[in-house]
C-alpha positions as CSV (number, residue, x, y, z in Angstrom):
1,X,10.4,-21.3,109.6
2,X,10.9,-17.9,111.1
3,X,13.3,-17.1,114.0
4,X,15.1,-20.4,114.4
5,X,18.7,-21.8,114.9
6,X,18.1,-25.1,113.4
7,X,17.7,-25.8,109.7
8,X,17.0,-29.3,108.2
9,X,17.6,-30.0,104.5
10,X,16.1,-33.2,103.3
11,X,16.6,-34.6,99.7
12,X,14.3,-37.2,98.4
13,X,16.1,-40.3,96.9
14,X,14.1,-42.7,94.8
15,X,13.9,-45.5,95.3
16,X,16.5,-46.6,97.4
17,X,3.8,-32.9,121.2
18,X,4.9,-32.9,117.5
19,X,3.5,-30.6,114.8
20,X,0.6,-32.1,112.9
21,X,0.8,-29.9,109.8
22,X,-2.8,-29.8,108.7
23,X,-4.4,-26.5,109.3
24,X,-6.0,-24.8,106.3
25,X,-5.7,-21.1,105.4
26,X,-8.2,-19.4,102.8
27,X,-7.1,-16.3,101.0
28,X,-9.9,-14.0,99.8
29,X,-10.5,-10.5,98.7
30,X,-12.3,-8.1,101.2
31,X,-12.4,-4.4,101.3
32,X,-10.2,-2.7,104.1
33,X,-6.9,-3.6,105.7
34,X,-5.6,-7.2,105.5
35,X,-6.7,-9.3,108.5
36,X,-6.4,-13.1,109.5
37,X,-8.8,-14.8,111.7
38,X,-9.5,-18.3,112.9
39,X,-12.9,-20.0,112.8
40,X,-13.8,-23.2,114.5
41,X,-17.5,-23.2,113.5
42,X,-19.0,-22.4,110.2
43,X,-21.7,-20.2,111.9
44,X,-18.9,-17.9,113.1
45,X,-17.9,-17.4,109.5
46,X,-21.2,-15.8,108.4
47,X,-20.8,-12.4,110.0
48,X,-17.6,-12.0,108.2
49,X,-18.2,-13.6,104.9
50,X,-21.7,-14.2,103.4
51,X,-22.9,-17.7,102.6
52,X,-22.7,-16.8,98.9
53,X,-19.0,-16.1,99.0
54,X,-16.4,-18.5,97.8
55,X,-14.5,-18.1,101.1
56,X,-17.6,-19.2,103.1
57,X,-18.2,-22.1,100.7
58,X,-14.6,-23.3,101.2
59,X,-14.7,-23.0,104.8
60,X,-18.0,-25.0,105.0
61,X,-16.4,-27.8,102.9
62,X,-13.5,-27.9,105.2
63,X,-15.4,-27.8,108.5
64,X,-18.1,-30.2,107.2
65,X,-15.7,-33.1,107.0
66,X,-15.7,-36.1,109.3
67,X,-11.9,-35.6,110.1
68,X,-12.1,-31.8,110.0
69,X,-9.3,-29.6,111.5
70,X,-10.0,-27.8,114.7
71,X,-10.2,-24.6,113.0
72,X,-9.6,-22.8,109.6
73,X,-8.0,-19.5,109.2
74,X,-9.2,-16.8,106.6
75,X,-6.9,-14.0,105.6
76,X,-7.9,-11.1,103.3
77,X,-6.4,-8.7,100.8
78,X,-7.6,-5.6,99.1
79,X,-6.4,-4.4,95.7
80,X,-6.9,-0.8,96.9
81,X,-4.4,-1.4,99.9
82,X,-1.0,0.0,99.8
83,X,0.8,-3.3,100.8
84,X,-1.5,-6.4,100.8
85,X,-3.0,-5.9,97.3
86,X,-3.1,-9.5,96.0
87,X,-3.5,-13.1,97.1
88,X,0.2,-13.7,97.0
89,X,0.8,-10.6,99.1
90,X,-1.5,-12.1,101.8
91,X,0.3,-15.5,101.6
92,X,3.6,-13.8,102.1
93,X,2.4,-11.6,104.9
94,X,1.0,-14.6,106.9
95,X,3.4,-17.3,105.7
96,X,4.9,-18.0,109.2
97,X,1.5,-18.2,110.8
98,X,0.3,-21.6,112.2
99,X,-1.4,-23.0,108.9
100,X,-0.1,-25.6,106.5
101,X,-2.4,-25.8,103.4
102,X,-3.3,-22.6,101.7
103,X,-6.4,-22.3,99.5
104,X,-7.5,-19.2,97.4
105,X,-11.1,-18.1,96.9
106,X,-12.3,-16.2,93.8
107,X,-9.0,-15.4,92.2
108,X,-8.0,-15.6,88.6
109,X,-5.6,-18.3,87.1
110,X,-2.7,-15.7,86.8
111,X,-3.1,-15.1,90.6
112,X,-3.2,-18.7,91.3
113,X,0.1,-19.2,89.5
114,X,1.6,-16.4,91.5
115,X,0.6,-18.1,94.7
116,X,1.9,-21.4,93.5
117,X,5.2,-19.9,92.5
118,X,5.5,-18.4,96.0
119,X,4.6,-21.6,98.0
120,X,6.7,-23.7,95.8
121,X,9.7,-21.5,96.5
122,X,9.4,-22.0,100.1
123,X,9.3,-25.9,99.8
124,X,7.5,-26.7,103.1
125,X,3.7,-25.8,102.9
126,X,1.1,-26.8,100.3
127,X,-1.1,-24.8,98.0
128,X,-4.3,-26.8,97.1
129,X,-6.2,-25.3,94.1
130,X,-9.3,-26.2,92.2
131,X,-9.8,-25.8,88.5
132,X,-13.1,-26.2,86.7
133,X,-11.6,-26.6,83.3
134,X,-9.3,-29.5,82.8
135,X,-7.2,-27.5,80.3
136,X,-6.1,-25.2,83.3
137,X,-4.3,-28.2,84.9
138,X,-1.5,-27.7,82.4
139,X,-0.6,-24.3,83.7
140,X,0.5,-26.0,86.9
141,X,1.8,-29.2,85.3
142,X,4.3,-27.2,83.1
143,X,5.8,-25.6,86.3
144,X,6.3,-29.1,87.7
145,X,5.2,-28.0,91.2
146,X,5.9,-30.4,94.1
147,X,4.1,-28.4,96.8
148,X,0.9,-27.5,94.6
149,X,-2.0,-29.9,94.7
150,X,-4.4,-29.4,91.8
151,X,-7.9,-30.7,92.0
152,X,-10.5,-30.7,89.2
153,X,-14.2,-30.4,89.8
154,X,-16.8,-28.5,87.7
155,X,-18.9,-27.3,90.6
156,X,-18.0,-28.5,94.2
157,X,-15.2,-27.2,96.5
158,X,-13.2,-30.4,96.1
159,X,-9.9,-29.1,97.2
160,X,-11.3,-27.6,100.4
161,X,-13.1,-30.9,101.3
162,X,-9.9,-32.9,100.6
163,X,-7.8,-30.6,102.7
164,X,-10.4,-30.6,105.4
165,X,-10.7,-34.3,105.7
166,X,-7.2,-35.5,104.9
167,X,-4.8,-32.7,105.7
168,X,-5.2,-33.0,109.5
169,X,-5.0,-36.8,109.7
170,X,-1.8,-38.2,111.2
171,X,0.9,-37.6,108.6
172,X,2.0,-41.0,107.3
173,X,-1.2,-42.8,108.2
174,X,-3.0,-42.3,104.9
175,X,-2.6,-41.8,101.2
176,X,-4.9,-39.2,99.5
177,X,-6.3,-41.7,97.0
178,X,-9.5,-43.7,97.6
179,X,-11.0,-41.2,100.2
180,X,-14.7,-40.4,100.5
181,X,-15.5,-36.8,101.2
182,X,-18.7,-35.3,102.6
183,X,-20.7,-33.0,100.3
184,X,-18.8,-33.7,97.1
185,X,-20.5,-35.2,94.0
186,X,-18.6,-37.7,91.9
187,X,-17.7,-36.5,88.4
188,X,-18.9,-38.7,85.6
189,X,-16.1,-39.4,83.1
190,X,-14.5,-42.0,81.0
191,X,-11.3,-43.9,81.8
192,X,-9.4,-42.0,79.2
193,X,-10.7,-38.6,80.6
194,X,-9.5,-39.7,84.1
195,X,-6.1,-40.7,82.8
196,X,-5.8,-37.3,81.1
197,X,-6.4,-35.5,84.4
198,X,-3.8,-37.6,86.2
199,X,-1.3,-37.2,83.5
200,X,-1.8,-33.5,83.8
201,X,-0.9,-33.7,87.5
202,X,-4.4,-33.4,88.7
203,X,-6.8,-35.2,91.0
204,X,-10.7,-35.4,90.9
205,X,-13.6,-37.2,92.5
206,X,-15.2,-40.3,90.9
207,X,-17.1,-43.5,91.7
208,X,-15.2,-46.8,91.7
209,X,-16.8,-50.1,92.6
210,X,-19.8,-48.2,93.8
211,X,-17.9,-45.9,96.2
212,X,-17.4,-42.2,95.7
213,X,-13.6,-41.5,96.2
214,X,-10.7,-39.2,95.5
215,X,-9.2,-40.5,92.1
216,X,-5.5,-39.9,93.0
217,X,-3.2,-38.3,95.6
218,X,-0.6,-36.4,93.6
219,X,0.9,-33.0,93.3
220,X,1.3,-31.1,90.0
221,X,4.7,-32.8,89.5
222,X,3.2,-36.3,89.8
223,X,4.8,-36.9,93.2
224,X,2.6,-38.3,96.0
225,X,1.1,-35.9,98.4
226,X,1.8,-38.2,101.4
227,X,5.5,-38.4,100.4
228,X,5.9,-34.6,100.4
229,X,3.8,-34.1,103.5
230,X,5.9,-36.7,105.3
231,X,9.1,-34.9,104.1
232,X,7.7,-31.6,105.5
233,X,6.7,-33.3,108.8
234,X,10.2,-34.6,109.3
235,X,11.8,-31.3,108.5
236,X,9.6,-29.2,110.7
237,X,9.6,-31.6,113.6
238,X,13.4,-32.3,113.6
239,X,13.9,-28.5,113.5
240,X,11.5,-28.0,116.4
241,X,12.9,-31.0,118.4
242,X,16.5,-29.7,118.1
243,X,15.4,-26.1,118.9
244,X,13.7,-27.4,122.1
245,X,16.9,-29.3,123.1
246,X,18.7,-25.9,122.9
247,X,16.0,-24.1,124.8
248,X,15.5,-26.7,127.6
249,X,19.1,-27.1,128.6
250,X,21.4,-24.6,130.2
251,X,24.0,-25.4,127.6
252,X,24.4,-27.9,124.9
253,X,28.1,-28.4,125.1
254,X,30.2,-28.8,122.0
255,X,31.5,-32.3,122.9
256,X,30.1,-35.8,122.8
257,X,27.5,-35.1,125.5
258,X,26.0,-32.3,123.6
259,X,26.2,-34.2,120.3
260,X,24.4,-37.1,121.9
261,X,21.6,-34.8,123.0
262,X,21.1,-33.6,119.4
263,X,21.3,-37.1,118.1
264,X,18.6,-38.1,120.6
265,X,16.4,-35.3,119.5
266,X,16.6,-36.3,115.9
267,X,16.2,-40.0,116.7
268,X,13.0,-39.3,118.7
269,X,11.4,-37.6,115.6
270,X,12.4,-40.4,113.3
271,X,11.0,-43.0,115.6
272,X,7.7,-41.2,115.7
273,X,7.8,-40.9,112.0
274,X,8.2,-44.7,111.8
275,X,5.2,-45.4,114.1
276,X,3.1,-43.0,112.1
277,X,3.8,-44.8,108.9
278,X,6.2,-42.4,107.2
279,X,9.4,-44.5,107.4
280,X,9.5,-48.0,106.1
281,X,10.0,-51.2,108.0
282,X,12.6,-53.9,107.1
283,X,12.0,-57.6,107.0
284,X,12.7,-58.0,110.7
285,X,10.2,-55.2,111.6
286,X,12.7,-52.6,112.3
287,X,12.5,-49.0,111.0
288,X,14.8,-48.2,108.1
289,X,16.6,-45.1,109.2
290,X,20.1,-44.2,110.5
291,X,21.4,-41.2,112.4
292,X,25.1,-40.4,112.1
293,X,27.2,-37.8,114.0
294,X,30.8,-36.5,113.9
295,X,32.6,-36.4,117.1
296,X,34.0,-33.2,118.6
297,X,37.5,-34.1,117.4
298,X,36.1,-34.7,113.9
299,X,34.8,-31.2,113.5
300,X,36.7,-28.2,112.1
301,X,38.1,-25.9,114.7
302,X,36.4,-22.9,112.9
303,X,33.0,-24.5,113.5
304,X,33.6,-25.0,117.1
305,X,34.8,-21.4,117.5
306,X,31.6,-20.3,115.7
307,X,29.5,-22.7,117.9
308,X,28.0,-24.3,114.7
309,X,27.7,-28.1,114.6
310,X,27.4,-29.5,111.0
311,X,28.1,-33.1,111.9
312,X,24.7,-34.6,112.2
313,X,23.0,-36.4,109.3
314,X,20.2,-39.0,108.9
315,X,19.0,-41.3,106.0
316,X,15.7,-43.2,105.8
317,X,13.4,-45.0,103.4
318,X,9.8,-43.9,103.1
319,X,7.1,-46.4,103.5
320,X,5.0,-45.2,100.5
321,X,1.7,-46.7,99.8
322,X,0.1,-49.2,97.3
323,X,-2.2,-47.3,94.8
324,X,-2.8,-50.2,92.3
325,X,-2.8,-54.0,92.4
326,X,-2.4,-56.3,89.5
327,X,-3.4,-59.8,90.6
328,X,-2.9,-63.1,88.8
329,X,-5.4,-65.9,89.2
330,X,-6.0,-69.3,87.8
331,X,-9.3,-71.3,87.5
332,X,-9.2,-75.0,86.9
333,X,-12.0,-76.2,84.4
């Protein structure tokens, strides 16, 4: 993200200590200069945000989950301030802080769209947003956001609970569908109503086979959350791994020794991604990824002079997940 010498670009093809990426950030309005603060316990939130505020309710939903993150951050903005006047101003100010899912408390739809536009433009972190009116899902659907996760619930803090329970789990180990959340009431609806929510790029909370659960695990574009989360995990951790290779060695020489070092840094992350379930396995049980490098002699002289290596690339197949099953059976009479 900020201050780095390594940039990883990943394109999704269809079909064909590491950073966990789960900490939530709540953006809310509060009088005074903009601040950001971490909270590990809901009781510590009360002195700053009353229990009646949306910010408190979202923090409570996050910290009340079985698989809750270690902490949640809350950042503020003030329309009377000279710089951080809106929710999107606060997101921009604190974008490089150590959070990964941003939520907004008490903002209008137009401000939610502004935040969604900003986060989508960065293409690494997520914006989880709750709507109470199903029609509002279309405002996000028409933008085809891949990094925006809309949730529908008429009353409860569904998006906060989902991020609190699912966001901090090991990336690649879960899909966001079928999950039971603490403190969330299932929404009664018909099959057609549920289909309409999914077709509008939304997720909700329903009861299936007697179990309350998240109805889907998609972003506004219809892409699966775990796919995009895995893509971000790979990008951030490969960048960090290669950056550490530079920092931990006196010099990474521009020859086959240095190139092998960078290759190893990338391979280590991909192997971890495989063990976590991000990368698929072939019929023989081997991870489906490749790492390729260009030798020193194969690189342009101008790149060597500028000390920029552009010869490392990788490809992989994502493991994905099964969200439906169609089973055939036969009963003999």
